All heavy atoms as an XYZ file, in Angstrom:
772
protein
N      10.653    -17.546      3.307
C      11.316    -18.687      2.739
C      10.455    -19.353      1.674
O      10.963    -19.841      0.684
C      11.646    -19.668      3.862
C      12.666    -20.671      3.454
S      14.168    -19.851      2.956
C      15.341    -21.078      3.245
N       9.131    -19.336      1.902
C       8.214    -19.919      0.941
C       8.290    -19.172     -0.389
O       8.211    -19.783     -1.445
C       6.788    -19.901      1.496
C       5.828    -20.650      0.611
O       6.247    -21.484     -0.185
N       4.564    -20.356      0.755
N       8.440    -17.850     -0.323
C       8.529    -17.051     -1.537
C       9.794    -17.392     -2.309
O       9.775    -17.477     -3.530
C       8.510    -15.567     -1.176
C       8.447    -14.681     -2.363
S       6.860    -14.832     -3.143
C       6.371    -13.159     -3.115
N      10.893    -17.616     -1.593
C      12.146    -17.979     -2.244
C      12.018    -19.348     -2.918
O      12.470    -19.523     -4.057
C      13.290    -17.991     -1.228
C      14.687    -18.282     -1.772
C      15.068    -17.248     -2.814
C      15.688    -18.323     -0.660
N      11.389    -20.287     -2.242
C      11.171    -21.603     -2.846
C      10.279    -21.503     -4.074
O      10.519    -22.160     -5.083
C      10.543    -22.559     -1.830
C      11.515    -22.951     -0.745
O      12.726    -22.864     -0.936
N      10.989    -23.360      0.394
N       9.257    -20.668     -3.988
C       8.361    -20.485     -5.126
C       9.106    -19.880     -6.309
O       8.905    -20.295     -7.454
C       7.196    -19.575     -4.735
O       6.459    -20.146     -3.700
N       9.973    -18.929     -6.027
C      10.748    -18.298     -7.096
C      11.712    -19.303     -7.730
O      11.851    -19.349     -8.958
C      11.528    -17.102     -6.552
C      12.319    -16.289     -7.560
C      11.381    -15.698     -8.603
C      13.098    -15.205     -6.860
N      12.337    -20.123     -6.909
C      13.249    -21.126     -7.445
C      12.492    -22.152     -8.297
O      12.988    -22.596     -9.329
C      13.997    -21.837     -6.308
C      14.949    -20.926     -5.553
S      16.173    -20.134     -6.600
C      17.165    -21.526     -7.025
N      11.304    -22.520     -7.874
C      10.503    -23.453     -8.663
C      10.082    -22.817     -9.984
O      10.035    -23.488    -11.007
C       9.265    -23.886     -7.883
C       9.554    -24.843     -6.776
S       7.993    -25.244     -5.977
C       8.346    -26.866     -5.394
N       9.777    -21.531     -9.944
C       9.372    -20.839    -11.161
C      10.531    -20.771    -12.148
O      10.348    -20.997    -13.350
C       8.878    -19.428    -10.832
C       8.403    -18.577    -11.994
C       7.172    -19.221    -12.622
C       8.086    -17.190    -11.527
N      11.723    -20.479    -11.645
C      12.896    -20.393    -12.514
C      13.232    -21.773    -13.081
O      13.498    -21.928    -14.267
C      14.099    -19.811    -11.746
C      13.838    -18.338    -11.429
C      15.383    -19.946    -12.548
C      14.850    -17.723    -10.505
N      13.201    -22.786    -12.242
C      13.544    -24.135    -12.683
C      12.420    -24.824    -13.428
O      12.639    -25.809    -14.117
N      11.211    -24.307    -13.338
C      10.032    -24.888    -13.987
C       9.872    -26.358    -13.622
O       9.532    -27.183    -14.449
C      10.088    -24.699    -15.492
N      10.165    -26.684    -12.381
C       9.983    -28.049    -11.909
C       9.050    -28.040    -10.720
O       8.735    -27.000    -10.158
C      11.321    -28.670    -11.481
O      11.865    -27.886    -10.419
C      12.288    -28.729    -12.629
N       8.602    -29.173    -10.310
C       7.749    -29.278     -9.133
C       6.293    -29.079     -9.487
O       5.892    -29.065    -10.640
N       5.469    -28.921     -8.470
C       4.037    -28.771     -8.662
C       3.617    -27.306     -8.537
O       2.706    -26.968     -7.819
C       3.284    -29.637     -7.664
C       3.627    -29.292     -6.221
O       4.611    -28.564     -6.010
O       2.907    -29.750     -5.333
N       4.309    -26.455     -9.231
C       4.029    -25.025     -9.180
C       2.861    -24.745    -10.112
O       2.985    -24.732    -11.317
C       5.284    -24.236     -9.583
C       5.266    -22.832     -9.071
C       5.472    -22.569     -7.730
C       5.005    -21.765     -9.913
C       5.439    -21.295     -7.232
C       4.975    -20.481     -9.431
C       5.186    -20.249     -8.090
O       5.153    -18.977     -7.609
N       1.700    -24.492     -9.533
C       0.493    -24.313    -10.321
C       0.220    -22.834    -10.561
O       0.865    -21.956     -9.981
C      -0.710    -24.933     -9.588
O      -0.895    -24.238     -8.359
C      -0.484    -26.404     -9.334
N      -0.757    -22.591    -11.399
C      -1.150    -21.211    -11.679
C      -1.699    -20.513    -10.460
O      -1.566    -19.308    -10.308
N      -2.314    -21.280     -9.548
C      -2.843    -20.713     -8.319
C      -1.716    -20.199     -7.424
O      -1.839    -19.143     -6.805
C      -3.669    -21.770     -7.584
C      -4.658    -21.284     -6.558
C      -5.633    -20.315     -7.186
C      -5.392    -22.447     -5.949
N      -0.603    -20.921     -7.395
C       0.551    -20.465     -6.610
C       1.177    -19.226     -7.222
O       1.621    -18.336     -6.502
C       1.584    -21.581     -6.502
C       1.126    -22.717     -5.619
O       0.259    -22.535     -4.779
N       1.686    -23.883     -5.828
N       1.215    -19.160     -8.535
C       1.750    -17.970     -9.199
C       0.867    -16.771     -8.889
O       1.360    -15.686     -8.567
C       1.859    -18.195    -10.725
C       2.903    -19.269    -11.023
C       2.209    -16.903    -11.441
C       2.932    -19.700    -12.472
N      -0.451    -16.958     -8.964
C      -1.388    -15.888     -8.649
C      -1.215    -15.408     -7.217
O      -1.226    -14.205     -6.941
C      -2.820    -16.373     -8.890
C      -3.871    -15.350     -8.589
C      -4.001    -14.219     -9.381
C      -4.736    -15.514     -7.518
C      -4.969    -13.272     -9.117
C      -5.698    -14.569     -7.235
C      -5.815    -13.442     -8.042
N      -1.022    -16.354     -6.291
C      -0.813    -16.004     -4.884
C       0.452    -15.175     -4.701
O       0.456    -14.168     -3.995
C      -0.727    -17.287     -4.060
C      -0.639    -17.041     -2.581
C      -0.298    -18.298     -1.846
N       1.067    -18.674     -2.242
C       1.557    -19.886     -2.131
N       0.817    -20.854     -1.684
N       2.798    -20.138     -2.474
N       1.525    -15.566     -5.369
C       2.778    -14.828     -5.247
C       2.687    -13.442     -5.872
O       3.243    -12.469     -5.348
C       3.916    -15.621     -5.887
C       4.244    -16.883     -5.111
O       3.807    -16.995     -3.940
O       4.925    -17.759     -5.670
N       1.963    -13.333     -6.974
C       1.769    -12.018     -7.596
C       0.967    -11.119     -6.664
O       1.264     -9.924     -6.544
C       1.088    -12.174     -8.972
C       2.073    -12.797     -9.966
C       0.592    -10.841     -9.499
C       1.473    -13.163    -11.297
N      -0.040    -11.677     -5.991
C      -0.814    -10.893     -5.026
C       0.074    -10.357     -3.910
O      -0.058     -9.209     -3.490
C      -1.937    -11.734     -4.428
C      -3.222    -11.843     -5.223
C      -4.196    -12.777     -4.524
C      -3.850    -10.498     -5.429
N       0.987    -11.185     -3.420
C       1.891    -10.752     -2.349
C       2.783     -9.617     -2.831
O       2.975     -8.615     -2.126
C       2.740    -11.940     -1.834
C       3.843    -11.452     -0.913
C       1.873    -12.949     -1.134
N       3.312     -9.737     -4.023
C       4.185     -8.693     -4.564
C       3.418     -7.387     -4.726
O       3.911     -6.309     -4.361
C       4.803     -9.153     -5.901
C       5.791    -10.289     -5.651
C       5.492     -7.994     -6.611
C       6.261    -10.990     -6.911
N       2.194     -7.469     -5.241
C       1.381     -6.258     -5.412
C       1.068     -5.629     -4.060
O       1.149     -4.404     -3.903
C       0.087     -6.595     -6.183
C       0.419     -6.942     -7.629
C      -0.895     -5.432     -6.138
C      -0.759     -7.475     -8.422
N       0.738     -6.460     -3.054
C       0.438     -5.920     -1.729
C       1.654     -5.245     -1.101
O       1.528     -4.203     -0.455
C      -0.095     -7.012     -0.810
C      -1.525     -7.375     -1.091
S      -2.300     -8.395      0.175
C      -1.404     -9.923      0.011
N       2.829     -5.805     -1.291
C       4.049     -5.186     -0.744
C       4.307     -3.844     -1.419
O       4.613     -2.844     -0.749
C       5.261     -6.136     -0.903
C       6.563     -5.409     -0.637
C       5.122     -7.327      0.021
N       4.163     -3.787     -2.733
C       4.373     -2.523     -3.445
C       3.348     -1.469     -3.032
O       3.689     -0.290     -2.834
C       4.328     -2.755     -4.956
C       5.477     -3.576     -5.540
C       5.250     -3.823     -7.026
C       6.811     -2.892     -5.307
N       2.087     -1.884     -2.879
C       1.063     -0.943     -2.428
C       1.314     -0.484     -0.995
O       1.056      0.673     -0.664
C      -0.322     -1.576     -2.550
C      -0.866     -1.739     -3.961
C      -2.198     -2.471     -3.936
C      -1.023     -0.400     -4.647
N       1.812     -1.372     -0.151
C       2.118     -0.988      1.231
C       3.244      0.039      1.277
O       3.183      0.999      2.051
C       2.489     -2.222      2.048
N       4.246     -0.131      0.430
C       5.336      0.855      0.362
C       4.801      2.193     -0.127
O       5.132      3.257      0.428
C       6.477      0.332     -0.528
C       7.165     -0.857      0.145
C       7.487      1.435     -0.828
C       8.141     -1.599     -0.750
N       3.943      2.163     -1.152
C       3.343      3.399     -1.655
C       2.484      4.058     -0.578
O       2.497      5.285     -0.422
C       2.514      3.108     -2.902
N       1.757      3.263      0.191
C       0.923      3.797      1.262
C       1.764      4.469      2.340
O       1.423      5.552      2.818
C       0.081      2.670      1.863
C      -0.969      3.053      2.887
C      -2.026      3.942      2.260
C      -1.610      1.808      3.454
N       2.882      3.876      2.684
C       3.777      4.470      3.675
C       4.310      5.808      3.179
O       4.331      6.804      3.915
C       4.935      3.505      4.009
C       4.410      2.303      4.785
C       6.041      4.212      4.795
C       5.403      1.178      4.931
N       4.716      5.867      1.927
C       5.242      7.113      1.362
C       4.169      8.189      1.359
O       4.422      9.344      1.726
C       5.797      6.866     -0.061
C       6.102      8.168     -0.763
C       7.032      5.989      0.002
N       2.949      7.843      0.974
C       1.871      8.828      0.913
C       1.500      9.323      2.314
O       1.242     10.509      2.511
C       0.656      8.242      0.179
C       0.991      8.121     -1.304
C      -0.579      9.100      0.370
C      -0.038      7.441     -2.131
N       1.513      8.437      3.281
C       1.226      8.863      4.653
C       2.311      9.811      5.152
O       2.020     10.818      5.815
C       1.072      7.638      5.579
C      -0.235      6.927      5.271
C       1.132      8.047      7.046
C      -0.418      5.624      5.990
N       3.549      9.538      4.815
C       4.637     10.428      5.248
C       4.585     11.782      4.541
O       5.099     12.766      5.062
C       5.985      9.753      5.007
C       6.304      8.587      5.931
C       7.610      7.929      5.515
C       6.368      9.046      7.376
N       3.957     11.847      3.377
C       3.835     13.114      2.654
C       2.752     14.014      3.242
O       2.736     15.213      2.983
C       3.507     12.843      1.178
C       4.656     12.291      0.394
S       4.200     11.788     -1.274
C       3.525     13.288     -1.945
N       1.866     13.450      4.057
C       0.774     14.240      4.608
C       1.254     15.150      5.720
O       2.212     14.853      6.429
C      -0.336     13.326      5.115
C      -1.031     12.594      4.018
C      -2.134     11.699      4.526
O      -2.502     11.749      5.688
N      -2.654     10.858      3.650
N       0.556     16.242      5.852
C       0.888     17.232      6.865
C       0.395     16.763      8.222
O      -0.642     16.114      8.320
C       0.218     18.550      6.502
C       0.594     19.709      7.363
C      -0.070     20.966      6.843
C       0.328     22.157      7.681
N      -0.302     23.375      7.202
N       1.136     17.102      9.252
C       0.738     16.732     10.601
C      -0.490     17.483     11.048
O      -0.881     18.504     10.469
N      -1.125     17.051     12.134
C      -2.342     17.687     12.607
C      -2.062     18.817     13.590
O      -2.975     19.531     13.960
C      -3.246     16.652     13.293
O      -2.521     16.036     14.357
C      -3.706     15.597     12.305
N      -0.845     19.011     14.008
C      -0.511     20.069     14.945
C      -0.443     21.394     14.201
O       0.475     21.648     13.424
C       0.819     19.745     15.631
C       1.069     20.660     16.802
O       0.277     21.558     17.086
N       2.175     20.431     17.487
N      -1.406     22.274     14.447
C      -1.475     23.551     13.727
C      -0.436     24.564     14.205
O      -0.086     25.483     13.480
C      -2.873     24.161     13.870
C      -3.919     23.337     13.157
O      -3.558     22.657     12.173
O      -5.090     23.368     13.585
N       0.061     24.429     15.403
C       1.000     25.411     15.944
C       2.437     25.195     15.485
O       3.294     26.009     15.739
C       0.948     25.400     17.467
C      -0.401     25.829     17.977
O      -1.086     26.632     17.330
N      -0.799     25.290     19.119
N       2.717     24.119     14.817
C       4.079     23.823     14.391
C       4.527     24.772     13.278
O       5.709     24.983     13.066
C       4.210     22.343     13.965
C       5.666     21.890     13.953
C       3.617     22.108     12.609
C       6.194     21.544     15.284
N       3.588     25.373     12.556
C       3.927     26.274     11.461
C       4.601     27.548     11.927
O       5.265     28.232     11.149
N       4.439     27.911     13.190
C       5.053     29.123     13.723
C       6.574     29.016     13.677
O       7.269     29.991     13.410
C       4.561     29.355     15.172
C       5.273     30.528     15.809
C       3.063     29.561     15.172
N       7.099     27.837     13.892
C       8.547     27.635     13.884
C       9.117     27.885     12.498
O      10.144     28.528     12.349
C       8.887     26.202     14.359
C       8.437     26.016     15.801
C      10.378     25.928     14.224
C       8.522     24.602     16.285
N       8.436     27.417     11.478
C       8.913     27.558     10.105
C       8.582     28.892      9.473
O       8.942     29.138      8.321
N       7.868     29.760     10.163
C       7.528     31.055      9.613
C       6.321     31.010      8.690
O       6.168     31.855      7.816
N       5.464     30.059      8.878
C       4.269     29.940      8.049
C       3.306     31.072      8.371
O       3.099     31.428      9.518
C       3.599     28.589      8.320
C       2.463     28.273      7.387
C       1.939     26.883      7.642
O       2.748     25.938      7.663
O       0.731     26.753      7.837
N       2.711     31.655      7.342
C       1.794     32.767      7.557
C       0.462     32.257      8.063
O       0.065     31.124      7.808
C       1.570     33.541      6.240
O       1.034     32.649      5.283
C       2.865     34.126      5.739
N      -0.256     33.127      8.776
C      -1.531     32.751      9.358
C      -2.679     33.463      8.651
O      -3.684     33.778      9.261
C      -1.523     33.068     10.851
C      -2.603     32.302     11.598
O      -3.010     31.246     11.082
O      -3.025     32.767     12.663
N      -2.516     33.749      7.381
C      -3.585     34.373      6.615
C      -4.508     33.298      6.059
O      -4.216     32.112      6.123
C      -3.005     35.199      5.449
O      -2.329     34.312      4.569
C      -2.048     36.254      5.952
N      -5.617     33.744      5.468
C      -6.576     32.794      4.905
C      -5.927     31.986      3.792
O      -6.082     30.777      3.725
C      -7.801     33.543      4.372
C      -8.790     32.633      3.713
C      -9.616     31.818      4.468
C      -8.892     32.560      2.324
C     -10.517     30.964      3.881
C      -9.792     31.710      1.722
C     -10.609     30.918      2.501
O     -11.486     30.079      1.911
N      -5.193     32.650      2.920
C      -4.536     31.954      1.813
C      -3.446     31.025      2.334
O      -3.233     29.947      1.803
C      -3.935     32.949      0.815
C      -4.976     33.705      0.023
S      -5.989     32.618     -0.979
C      -4.820     32.115     -2.204
N      -2.751     31.437      3.373
C      -1.696     30.610      3.939
C      -2.230     29.356      4.590
O      -1.614     28.298      4.541
N      -3.409     29.463      5.213
C      -3.997     28.309      5.890
C      -4.631     27.331      4.915
O      -4.600     26.130      5.129
C      -5.040     28.756      6.899
C      -4.449     29.309      8.163
C      -5.540     29.605      9.125
N      -6.402     30.609      8.481
C      -7.221     31.412      9.121
N      -7.324     31.345     10.411
N      -7.952     32.288      8.477
N      -5.243     27.817      3.847
C      -5.992     26.954      2.941
C      -5.242     26.623      1.662
O      -5.818     26.063      0.744
C      -7.336     27.612      2.595
C      -8.208     27.747      3.806
O      -8.200     26.870      4.657
N      -8.936     28.832      3.901
N      -3.989     26.973      1.609
C      -3.188     26.755      0.405
C      -3.041     25.269      0.076
O      -3.157     24.870     -1.066
C      -1.811     27.389      0.609
C      -0.937     27.398     -0.590
C       0.311     28.193     -0.245
C       1.397     27.956     -1.228
N       2.596     28.697     -0.862
N      -2.807     24.440      1.066
C      -2.574     23.025      0.819
C      -3.800     22.152      0.979
O      -3.689     20.938      1.053
N      -4.989     22.758      1.030
C      -6.215     21.986      1.243
C      -6.450     20.953      0.159
O      -6.766     19.807      0.455
C      -7.419     22.938      1.316
C      -7.514     23.707      2.601
C      -8.209     22.910      3.677
O      -8.981     22.019      3.383
N      -7.925     23.223      4.922
N      -6.306     21.361     -1.101
C      -6.558     20.421     -2.194
C      -5.559     19.278     -2.177
O      -5.922     18.126     -2.404
C      -6.512     21.141     -3.550
C      -7.716     22.037     -3.731
O      -8.758     21.820     -3.129
N      -7.558     23.052     -4.556
N      -4.303     19.584     -1.929
C      -3.270     18.550     -1.877
C      -3.534     17.578     -0.745
O      -3.425     16.358     -0.912
C      -1.905     19.207     -1.719
C      -0.765     18.218     -1.671
C       0.579     18.948     -1.609
N       1.664     18.026     -1.597
C       2.284     17.614     -0.480
N       1.915     18.077      0.690
N       3.274     16.762     -0.544
N      -3.908     18.107      0.416
C      -4.183     17.250      1.570
C      -5.397     16.370      1.323
O      -5.407     15.201      1.697
C      -4.384     18.090      2.831
C      -3.139     18.803      3.302
C      -2.029     17.840      3.643
O      -2.294     16.799      4.271
O      -0.875     18.108      3.268
N      -6.431     16.929      0.688
C      -7.618     16.127      0.391
C      -7.279     14.993     -0.572
O      -7.751     13.870     -0.411
C      -8.712     17.000     -0.212
C      -9.408     17.882      0.793
C     -10.496     18.693      0.132
C     -11.139     19.638      1.119
N     -12.165     20.471      0.487
N      -6.458     15.297     -1.572
C      -6.063     14.273     -2.534
C      -5.238     13.179     -1.861
O      -5.432     11.990     -2.128
C      -5.280     14.891     -3.690
C      -6.122     15.719     -4.621
C      -5.282     16.340     -5.714
C      -6.110     17.276     -6.566
N      -5.314     17.977     -7.571
N      -4.314     13.581     -0.984
C      -3.486     12.590     -0.293
C      -4.329     11.697      0.624
O      -4.110     10.487      0.696
C      -2.383     13.279      0.505
C      -1.230     13.864     -0.306
C      -0.272     14.625      0.598
C      -0.488     12.774     -1.045
N      -5.309     12.286      1.300
C      -6.183     11.490      2.157
C      -7.031     10.529      1.334
O      -7.251      9.379      1.729
C      -7.068     12.398      3.001
C      -6.329     13.075      4.125
C      -7.244     13.920      4.957
C      -6.457     14.619      6.061
N      -7.320     15.433      6.912
N      -7.503     10.992      0.182
C      -8.298     10.133     -0.687
C      -7.469      8.967     -1.216
O      -7.904      7.811     -1.196
C      -8.871     10.945     -1.855
C      -9.707     10.169     -2.864
C     -10.975      9.651     -2.208
C     -10.031     11.043     -4.055
N      -6.244      9.262     -1.659
C      -5.361      8.206     -2.166
C      -5.010      7.227     -1.052
O      -4.956      6.013     -1.275
C      -4.093      8.819     -2.810
C      -3.073      7.748     -3.133
C      -4.463      9.592     -4.061
N      -4.823      7.736      0.168
C      -4.530      6.869      1.307
C      -5.686      5.908      1.562
O      -5.474      4.698      1.757
C      -4.271      7.714      2.572
O      -3.176      8.590      2.326
C      -3.971      6.841      3.768
N      -6.900      6.424      1.533
C      -8.069      5.574      1.770
C      -8.230      4.542      0.654
O      -8.537      3.365      0.925
C      -9.324      6.437      1.879
N      -8.016      4.958     -0.581
C      -8.163      4.036     -1.709
C      -7.117      2.930     -1.637
O      -7.431      1.745     -1.797
C      -8.089      4.797     -3.044
C      -9.345      5.659     -3.219
C      -7.932      3.845     -4.218
C      -9.292      6.604     -4.393
N      -5.852      3.299     -1.402
C      -4.795      2.286     -1.311
C      -5.037      1.333     -0.148
O      -4.831      0.117     -0.279
C      -3.425      2.950     -1.166
C      -2.799      3.513     -2.435
C      -1.467      4.162     -2.109
C      -2.616      2.444     -3.469
N      -5.472      1.865      0.979
C      -5.780      1.002      2.120
C      -6.897      0.024      1.794
O      -6.829     -1.151      2.141
N      -7.924      0.505      1.109
C      -9.020     -0.366      0.704
C      -8.584     -1.445     -0.267
O      -8.999     -2.602     -0.152
N      -7.739     -1.074     -1.214
C      -7.233     -2.054     -2.187
C      -6.408     -3.132     -1.483
O      -6.535     -4.321     -1.794
C      -6.409     -1.357     -3.286
C      -7.324     -0.503     -4.163
C      -5.660     -2.369     -4.138
C      -6.578      0.382     -5.148
N      -5.581     -2.728     -0.523
C      -4.768     -3.702      0.207
C      -5.665     -4.660      0.993
O      -5.412     -5.869      1.032
C      -3.762     -2.983      1.134
C      -2.675     -2.315      0.291
C      -3.136     -3.950      2.124
C      -1.735     -1.440      1.073
N      -6.719     -4.141      1.602
C      -7.634     -5.003      2.360
C      -8.310     -6.012      1.432
O      -8.398     -7.210      1.735
C      -8.681     -4.156      3.119
C      -9.806     -5.019      3.655
C      -8.026     -3.388      4.242
N      -8.788     -5.541      0.276
C      -9.447     -6.438     -0.679
C      -8.471     -7.499     -1.181
O      -8.807     -8.687     -1.271
C     -10.044     -5.631     -1.856
C     -10.486     -6.542     -2.986
C     -11.202     -4.781     -1.369
N      -7.236     -7.094     -1.508
C      -6.245     -8.064     -1.970
C      -5.888     -9.076     -0.887
O      -5.645    -10.248     -1.182
C      -4.986     -7.349     -2.466
C      -5.120     -6.590     -3.783
C      -3.818     -5.881     -4.121
C      -5.519     -7.516     -4.901
N      -5.858     -8.626      0.372
C      -5.567     -9.554      1.470
C      -6.682    -10.587      1.612
O      -6.419    -11.773      1.837
C      -5.389     -8.780      2.776
N      -7.923    -10.161      1.455
C      -9.041    -11.105      1.521
C      -8.950    -12.102      0.374
O      -9.116    -13.313      0.569
C     -10.381    -10.345      1.512
C     -10.545     -9.569      2.822
C     -11.553    -11.305      1.295
C     -11.697     -8.599      2.827
N      -8.667    -11.595     -0.827
C      -8.514    -12.487     -1.984
C      -7.375    -13.472     -1.752
O      -7.485    -14.657     -2.056
C      -8.287    -11.668     -3.272
C      -9.556    -10.904     -3.633
C      -7.869    -12.563     -4.430
C      -9.365     -9.903     -4.755
N      -6.281    -12.984     -1.187
C      -5.123    -13.835     -0.915
C      -5.501    -14.996      0.011
O      -5.153    -16.145     -0.252
C      -4.011    -12.995     -0.296
C      -2.804    -13.785      0.116
C      -1.868    -14.191     -0.818
C      -2.585    -14.128      1.445
C      -0.750    -14.927     -0.451
C      -1.478    -14.855      1.823
C      -0.559    -15.253      0.872
O       0.539    -15.975      1.245
N      -6.216    -14.703      1.086
C      -6.559    -15.762      2.030
C      -7.616    -16.705      1.462
O      -7.630    -17.887      1.798
C      -6.980    -15.178      3.377
C      -5.800    -14.666      4.145
C      -5.590    -13.318      4.323
C      -4.866    -15.551      4.662
C      -4.479    -12.861      5.007
C      -3.748    -15.103      5.337
C      -3.561    -13.751      5.520
N      -8.478    -16.209      0.589
C      -9.417    -17.111     -0.092
C      -8.646    -18.060     -1.008
O      -8.943    -19.256     -1.062
C     -10.474    -16.299     -0.873
C     -11.257    -17.192     -1.815
C     -11.401    -15.585      0.096
N      -7.634    -17.531     -1.708
C      -6.817    -18.375     -2.575
C      -6.080    -19.439     -1.767
O      -5.978    -20.586     -2.173
C      -5.824    -17.515     -3.391
C      -4.764    -18.375     -4.079
C      -6.575    -16.697     -4.427
N      -5.582    -19.061     -0.597
C      -4.895    -20.039      0.249
C      -5.869    -21.126      0.708
O      -5.543    -22.306      0.708
C      -4.240    -19.332      1.464
C      -2.997    -18.595      1.011
C      -3.866    -20.337      2.543
C      -2.289    -17.856      2.108
N      -7.080    -20.727      1.089
C      -8.062    -21.718      1.528
C      -8.450    -22.657      0.398
O      -8.625    -23.857      0.601
C      -9.304    -21.027      2.082
C      -9.132    -20.331      3.432
C     -10.410    -19.596      3.808
C      -8.744    -21.321      4.501
N      -8.562    -22.124     -0.820
C      -8.869    -22.972     -1.966
C      -7.701    -23.920     -2.239
O      -7.895    -25.088     -2.579
C      -9.172    -22.107     -3.210
C      -9.187    -22.937     -4.477
C     -10.490    -21.373     -3.028
N      -6.487    -23.421     -2.074
C      -5.296    -24.233     -2.318
C      -5.175    -25.350     -1.288
O      -4.664    -26.430     -1.598
C      -4.057    -23.331     -2.307
C      -2.878    -23.964     -3.015
O      -3.022    -24.944     -3.726
N      -1.715    -23.389     -2.804
N      -5.606    -25.113     -0.064
C      -5.517    -26.129      0.980
C      -6.584    -27.198      0.823
O      -6.397    -28.334      1.259
C      -5.644    -25.485      2.361
C      -4.478    -24.614      2.812
C      -4.786    -23.988      4.173
C      -3.197    -25.424      2.883
N      -7.691    -26.833      0.219
C      -8.811    -27.789      0.089
C      -8.534    -28.858     -0.945
O      -7.704    -28.889     -1.725
C     -10.081    -27.059     -0.278
């Protein structure tokens, strides 16, 4: 509800809507978008159960096993980076709130 009030104040350009509140709302929007991206990337990763490939007819050769290694490493790296960015933005967000309350 606070976000809706902030948006209405921004559209109407009335009230005590400061730059700090705009920055806070932008942080929330960025965190939501990053969280959605993080969910999608996690769902793109392969499961850890190695025996599930038998059902789909996956080959058990060296090339068949290591074919997706680079893709999986990249997805894990992107997952860690996005998670770290969300944590940093959350800390910044709460610092901004504390400054706003003071």
